[in-house]
Phi, psi and omega in degrees: 000126185283141177291149179286148171204124173250132181240136176237116181237182180144174182290158178302143177076004182282341178114022183299316185301312182296319180294318179300318180293316179297320180291321178298323177296322182284330188254006188056051186253174175228142185265134172245123179289130176256024183260128184289346181261337185285356176288340187275133174289155176068006178239082188255309186290312182293337179262359178058042175294143176291143177282169177301323179295317181293328181293336177053037177082359179282128177299135177238139181238159178070028172248138173055050183255344179218160176281160185299340180260007179276149177284137176216143184220167178295330178294319177295318178300313182302312182297315183293316185288321177300321177294320179298317181301315179294319183293318180295317177299322183295338178268009178077017179251170183250122177280135177240112177272116187237122178166176187235015178269102190304314182296322180294318178296318181295327179297339179268317184287329185250160175279102179231113181265119178274147184298138190276050173210154181286159176300132178256097186293328179298316180292320179298318179297323178298314179295321179298318179297321178295320179294320179293327182277323188243351179101153181299322184296330179296317176294322180297323178295322176299320179294321178303325183288326184256337182209075182300330179297313178293319181299326179291337181261344184255126180293143180303338179269356180274075189298321182300313182288327177298313180297318179299316181295320178292323178297315179300313181295319183297319187264345180244342185072012185232128180299145179297331178296331178289319174303316183293323178294319178296321178298317182297320178295316181295332184291353173286347180253127181291145177268327188222162164281089198259136173229116182248129178235139177240129177266135180224164183204147174315131189302319181298317180291323177298316180295326176296318179296321178298314181298319179292323179297318179298317178299322179292321177301317178297314180295329182280351176112028180300322180300315180293324178300314181290319177303316181297318179298316178296319180296332178276002174094010179281120187288142174298346181274353178295150176304316181298320184281351175266005179287162177305135178094341181253311181297324181291321180286326175301317178301318178295313182294335178269007174078019181282336178197172182274175184296316178304324179290323177298318179295316179300316180296318181294319177296314180297312182296326179290322176298318178297320179297316179299321179296319178294321178300313181298319178300317180297308187286336178295340179278351183270108186287343183279351184280133170262120187272140179234121177276112186295341179295339183275004182230150184277340185200168175297325179297322178294320178296319179299320178295323178295316178296318178302317180299321183286329182264354183306129177082357183252353179280137181276158176253119184274000000 
Protein backbone atom coordinates (compact mmCIF):
# COMPACT_ATOMS: atom_id res chain seq x y z
CA UNK A 1 0.00 0.00 0.00
CA UNK A 2 1.52 3.30 -1.10
CA UNK A 3 1.97 6.09 1.48
CA UNK A 4 -0.13 9.22 1.03
CA UNK A 5 1.35 12.48 -0.19
CA UNK A 6 -0.38 15.72 -1.09
CA UNK A 7 1.70 18.38 -2.82
CA UNK A 8 0.80 22.05 -3.23
CA UNK A 9 2.94 24.03 -5.65
CA UNK A 10 2.73 27.27 -7.55
CA UNK A 11 4.51 30.60 -7.98
CA UNK A 12 5.79 32.61 -5.06
CA UNK A 13 3.21 34.82 -3.29
CA UNK A 14 0.22 32.91 -4.72
CA UNK A 15 -0.84 31.70 -1.27
CA UNK A 16 0.52 28.13 -0.97
CA UNK A 17 1.45 28.44 2.72
CA UNK A 18 -2.01 29.48 3.85
CA UNK A 19 -3.74 26.79 1.79
CA UNK A 20 -1.37 24.13 3.09
CA UNK A 21 -2.07 25.07 6.70
CA UNK A 22 -5.84 25.14 6.17
CA UNK A 23 -5.76 21.74 4.45
CA UNK A 24 -3.59 20.26 7.19
CA UNK A 25 -6.20 21.36 9.73
CA UNK A 26 -8.91 19.52 7.78
CA UNK A 27 -6.91 16.34 7.17
CA UNK A 28 -5.00 15.97 10.44
CA UNK A 29 -1.93 16.66 8.36
CA UNK A 30 1.59 17.96 8.78
CA UNK A 31 3.36 20.40 6.47
CA UNK A 32 6.75 19.74 4.88
CA UNK A 33 8.38 22.79 3.32
CA UNK A 34 9.43 22.21 -0.28
CA UNK A 35 11.36 25.49 -0.40
CA UNK A 36 15.12 25.28 -0.87
CA UNK A 37 15.74 28.47 1.15
CA UNK A 38 13.55 27.88 4.20
CA UNK A 39 15.98 25.26 5.49
CA UNK A 40 18.34 28.04 6.65
CA UNK A 41 18.26 29.37 10.19
CA UNK A 42 18.19 33.15 10.74
CA UNK A 43 16.76 33.66 7.26
CA UNK A 44 13.08 34.17 8.00
CA UNK A 45 11.77 37.33 6.38
CA UNK A 46 13.47 36.96 3.01
CA UNK A 47 12.37 33.33 2.68
CA UNK A 48 8.76 34.09 3.73
CA UNK A 49 8.71 31.45 6.46
CA UNK A 50 5.36 31.18 8.21
CA UNK A 51 5.32 32.60 11.72
CA UNK A 52 4.24 30.55 14.75
CA UNK A 53 0.91 32.39 14.64
CA UNK A 54 0.42 31.56 10.97
CA UNK A 55 1.19 27.87 11.56
CA UNK A 56 -1.86 27.65 13.87
CA UNK A 57 -0.39 24.70 15.73
CA UNK A 58 0.20 22.63 12.59
CA UNK A 59 3.57 20.80 12.70
CA UNK A 60 6.00 22.09 10.08
CA UNK A 61 9.12 20.27 8.88
CA UNK A 62 12.25 21.27 6.91
CA UNK A 63 12.39 24.75 8.43
CA UNK A 64 15.49 26.09 10.22
CA UNK A 65 17.51 22.89 9.98
CA UNK A 66 20.96 24.24 8.97
CA UNK A 67 23.05 27.40 9.32
CA UNK A 68 23.46 29.70 6.29
CA UNK A 69 27.03 28.52 5.63
CA UNK A 70 26.21 24.81 5.72
CA UNK A 71 26.17 22.73 2.57
CA UNK A 72 22.75 21.59 1.44
CA UNK A 73 21.70 19.76 -1.69
CA UNK A 74 18.67 18.31 -3.39
CA UNK A 75 20.00 14.84 -2.54
CA UNK A 76 20.02 15.71 1.18
CA UNK A 77 16.53 17.16 0.85
CA UNK A 78 15.28 14.03 -0.87
CA UNK A 79 16.60 11.68 1.80
CA UNK A 80 15.21 13.74 4.69
CA UNK A 81 11.80 14.34 3.14
CA UNK A 82 11.27 10.74 1.99
CA UNK A 83 11.89 9.64 5.58
CA UNK A 84 9.50 12.29 6.88
CA UNK A 85 6.74 11.20 4.51
CA UNK A 86 6.94 7.61 5.74
CA UNK A 87 7.14 8.68 9.38
CA UNK A 88 4.13 11.00 9.15
CA UNK A 89 2.09 8.32 7.38
CA UNK A 90 3.06 5.78 10.05
CA UNK A 91 1.41 8.01 12.65
CA UNK A 92 -1.84 8.03 10.72
CA UNK A 93 -1.38 11.60 9.53
CA UNK A 94 -1.20 13.08 6.03
CA UNK A 95 2.02 14.73 4.82
CA UNK A 96 1.59 17.89 2.76
CA UNK A 97 4.62 18.99 0.77
CA UNK A 98 4.20 22.72 0.20
CA UNK A 99 6.61 24.84 -1.80
CA UNK A 100 7.82 26.18 -5.04
CA UNK A 101 11.32 24.79 -5.70
CA UNK A 102 10.62 22.62 -8.72
CA UNK A 103 13.71 20.42 -8.65
CA UNK A 104 13.25 19.69 -4.94
CA UNK A 105 9.62 18.70 -5.48
CA UNK A 106 10.53 16.48 -8.42
CA UNK A 107 13.16 14.68 -6.33
CA UNK A 108 10.26 13.53 -4.16
CA UNK A 109 7.63 12.73 -6.79
CA UNK A 110 10.01 10.84 -9.08
CA UNK A 111 12.52 8.04 -8.61
CA UNK A 112 15.79 9.92 -8.78
CA UNK A 113 18.88 8.25 -7.37
CA UNK A 114 21.65 10.64 -6.50
CA UNK A 115 25.20 9.36 -6.70
CA UNK A 116 26.34 7.89 -3.38
CA UNK A 117 29.32 10.11 -2.63
CA UNK A 118 29.85 13.61 -1.29
CA UNK A 119 30.93 16.44 -3.55
CA UNK A 120 34.70 16.35 -4.04
CA UNK A 121 35.72 19.98 -4.19
CA UNK A 122 39.39 19.17 -4.81
CA UNK A 123 38.50 17.22 -7.95
CA UNK A 124 36.07 19.90 -9.08
CA UNK A 125 38.69 22.62 -8.61
CA UNK A 126 41.12 20.55 -10.66
CA UNK A 127 38.63 20.28 -13.54
CA UNK A 128 37.80 23.97 -13.27
CA UNK A 129 41.49 24.86 -13.54
CA UNK A 130 41.79 22.63 -16.61
CA UNK A 131 38.80 24.36 -18.20
CA UNK A 132 40.31 27.78 -17.50
CA UNK A 133 43.61 26.69 -19.03
CA UNK A 134 42.37 24.70 -22.02
CA UNK A 135 38.75 25.81 -22.51
CA UNK A 136 35.33 24.34 -21.81
CA UNK A 137 35.28 22.40 -25.06
CA UNK A 138 38.38 20.46 -24.02
CA UNK A 139 36.53 19.19 -20.94
CA UNK A 140 33.48 18.46 -23.06
CA UNK A 141 35.62 16.30 -25.34
CA UNK A 142 36.80 14.34 -22.29
CA UNK A 143 33.17 13.77 -21.37
CA UNK A 144 32.41 12.53 -24.89
CA UNK A 145 35.06 9.84 -24.41
CA UNK A 146 33.62 8.43 -21.16
CA UNK A 147 29.92 9.29 -21.44
CA UNK A 148 28.81 10.17 -24.99
CA UNK A 149 25.17 10.05 -23.94
CA UNK A 150 25.61 12.82 -21.37
CA UNK A 151 27.91 14.80 -23.67
CA UNK A 152 25.22 14.78 -26.33
CA UNK A 153 22.77 16.41 -23.94
CA UNK A 154 25.13 18.90 -22.27
CA UNK A 155 26.17 22.04 -24.12
CA UNK A 156 29.95 22.58 -24.32
CA UNK A 157 29.53 25.87 -22.45
CA UNK A 158 27.57 24.32 -19.58
CA UNK A 159 30.69 23.92 -17.44
CA UNK A 160 28.87 23.09 -14.21
CA UNK A 161 27.07 20.07 -15.69
CA UNK A 162 30.17 18.89 -17.58
CA UNK A 163 32.19 18.89 -14.36
CA UNK A 164 29.41 17.10 -12.50
CA UNK A 165 29.20 14.37 -15.15
CA UNK A 166 32.98 13.87 -15.13
CA UNK A 167 32.95 13.78 -11.32
CA UNK A 168 30.26 11.08 -11.29
CA UNK A 169 32.20 8.93 -13.73
CA UNK A 170 35.52 9.46 -11.92
CA UNK A 171 34.23 8.40 -8.49
CA UNK A 172 31.71 5.71 -9.45
CA UNK A 173 33.09 4.32 -12.70
CA UNK A 174 29.54 4.63 -13.99
CA UNK A 175 28.34 7.25 -16.52
CA UNK A 176 25.82 9.76 -15.20
CA UNK A 177 23.66 8.93 -18.22
CA UNK A 178 23.31 5.38 -16.85
CA UNK A 179 22.06 6.71 -13.50
CA UNK A 180 19.57 8.85 -15.40
CA UNK A 181 18.41 5.90 -17.52
CA UNK A 182 17.81 3.81 -14.38
CA UNK A 183 15.81 6.67 -12.87
CA UNK A 184 13.66 6.89 -16.01
CA UNK A 185 12.91 3.16 -15.85
CA UNK A 186 12.01 3.35 -12.17
CA UNK A 187 9.66 6.26 -12.79
CA UNK A 188 7.15 3.91 -14.37
CA UNK A 189 6.42 2.77 -10.80
CA UNK A 190 4.59 5.20 -8.48
CA UNK A 191 6.26 6.14 -5.19
CA UNK A 192 3.20 7.50 -3.39
CA UNK A 193 -0.55 7.70 -3.36
CA UNK A 194 0.02 11.12 -4.84
CA UNK A 195 -2.21 14.17 -5.21
CA UNK A 196 -0.58 17.24 -6.77
CA UNK A 197 -2.23 20.66 -6.81
CA UNK A 198 -0.99 23.86 -8.36
CA UNK A 199 -2.24 27.29 -7.36
CA UNK A 200 -2.36 29.90 -10.06
CA UNK A 201 -3.48 33.50 -10.44
CA UNK A 202 -3.86 36.09 -13.18
CA UNK A 203 -0.32 37.29 -13.88
CA UNK A 204 -1.07 40.97 -13.31
CA UNK A 205 -2.64 40.25 -9.92
CA UNK A 206 0.18 37.87 -8.99
CA UNK A 207 2.76 40.54 -9.77
CA UNK A 208 0.82 43.01 -7.62
CA UNK A 209 0.93 40.53 -4.74
CA UNK A 210 4.65 40.05 -5.26
CA UNK A 211 5.30 43.80 -5.16
CA UNK A 212 3.26 44.15 -1.97
CA UNK A 213 5.03 41.19 -0.39
CA UNK A 214 8.41 42.79 -1.03
CA UNK A 215 7.25 46.04 0.54
CA UNK A 216 6.02 44.09 3.57
CA UNK A 217 9.36 42.28 3.87
CA UNK A 218 11.12 45.64 4.02
CA UNK A 219 8.65 46.90 6.62
CA UNK A 220 9.05 43.69 8.65
CA UNK A 221 12.81 44.15 8.92
CA UNK A 222 14.51 42.47 5.96
CA UNK A 223 17.31 45.05 6.01
CA UNK A 224 18.11 44.28 9.63
CA UNK A 225 17.94 40.54 8.96
CA UNK A 226 20.57 40.84 6.23
CA UNK A 227 22.71 43.23 8.32
CA UNK A 228 22.71 40.71 11.15
CA UNK A 229 23.78 37.88 8.85
CA UNK A 230 26.65 39.94 7.47
CA UNK A 231 27.67 41.02 10.98
CA UNK A 232 27.84 37.37 12.00
CA UNK A 233 30.34 36.75 9.23
CA UNK A 234 28.17 35.08 6.63
CA UNK A 235 29.71 35.86 3.26
CA UNK A 236 27.66 37.36 0.42
CA UNK A 237 29.19 34.62 -1.73
CA UNK A 238 27.37 31.84 0.11
CA UNK A 239 24.62 30.03 -1.80
CA UNK A 240 22.15 31.08 0.89
CA UNK A 241 23.14 34.75 0.68
CA UNK A 242 22.68 34.75 -3.08
CA UNK A 243 19.03 33.86 -2.66
CA UNK A 244 16.17 36.19 -3.57
CA UNK A 245 15.79 38.94 -1.00
CA UNK A 246 19.35 38.66 0.23
CA UNK A 247 21.57 39.44 -2.75
CA UNK A 248 19.53 42.57 -3.55
CA UNK A 249 19.76 43.89 0.01
CA UNK A 250 23.46 43.04 0.23
CA UNK A 251 24.00 45.24 -2.83
CA UNK A 252 22.22 48.12 -1.11
CA UNK A 253 24.12 47.65 2.16
CA UNK A 254 27.40 47.63 0.22
CA UNK A 255 26.52 50.96 -1.40
CA UNK A 256 26.00 49.66 -4.93
CA UNK A 257 22.59 51.39 -5.20
CA UNK A 258 19.99 53.10 -3.04
CA UNK A 259 17.09 51.46 -1.20
CA UNK A 260 14.38 52.25 -3.81
CA UNK A 261 16.57 50.56 -6.42
CA UNK A 262 17.08 47.54 -4.15
CA UNK A 263 13.31 47.23 -3.75
CA UNK A 264 12.78 47.58 -7.50
CA UNK A 265 15.38 44.88 -8.20
CA UNK A 266 13.88 42.52 -5.64
CA UNK A 267 10.39 43.00 -7.04
CA UNK A 268 11.59 42.49 -10.59
CA UNK A 269 13.71 39.44 -9.74
CA UNK A 270 10.85 37.88 -7.79
CA UNK A 271 8.48 38.38 -10.72
CA UNK A 272 11.00 36.68 -13.00
CA UNK A 273 11.34 33.84 -10.49
CA UNK A 274 7.56 33.38 -10.37
CA UNK A 275 7.48 33.18 -14.16
CA UNK A 276 10.18 30.47 -14.13
CA UNK A 277 8.27 28.54 -11.46
CA UNK A 278 5.13 28.55 -13.57
CA UNK A 279 7.06 27.42 -16.64
CA UNK A 280 8.55 24.53 -14.66
CA UNK A 281 5.30 23.35 -13.10
CA UNK A 282 3.24 23.71 -16.30
CA UNK A 283 5.27 20.78 -17.67
CA UNK A 284 4.04 18.53 -14.84
CA UNK A 285 0.99 16.66 -16.14
CA UNK A 286 0.03 15.28 -12.72
CA UNK A 287 -0.84 18.71 -11.32
CA UNK A 288 -4.48 19.71 -10.93
CA UNK A 289 -4.59 23.47 -11.27
CA UNK A 290 -6.69 25.71 -9.04
CA UNK A 291 -7.28 29.38 -9.89
CA UNK A 292 -7.27 31.13 -6.52
CA UNK A 293 -9.39 33.95 -7.97
CA UNK A 294 -12.36 31.59 -7.99
CA UNK A 295 -12.31 31.24 -4.19
CA UNK A 296 -12.88 33.71 -1.38
CA UNK A 297 -10.20 32.37 0.96
CA UNK A 298 -7.45 29.82 1.54
CA UNK A 299 -9.93 27.86 3.66
CA UNK A 300 -12.28 27.52 0.68
CA UNK A 301 -9.46 26.24 -1.54
CA UNK A 302 -8.53 23.72 1.16
CA UNK A 303 -12.13 22.50 1.29
CA UNK A 304 -12.12 22.03 -2.48
CA UNK A 305 -8.95 19.93 -2.30
CA UNK A 306 -10.43 17.93 0.59
CA UNK A 307 -13.51 17.24 -1.53
CA UNK A 308 -11.33 15.98 -4.40
CA UNK A 309 -9.20 13.63 -2.29
CA UNK A 310 -12.04 12.38 -0.08
CA UNK A 311 -12.14 8.59 0.00
CA UNK A 312 -8.87 8.22 -1.92
CA UNK A 313 -6.38 8.41 0.95
CA UNK A 314 -4.97 5.08 2.04
CA UNK A 315 -4.84 3.88 5.64
CA UNK A 316 -1.36 2.84 6.68
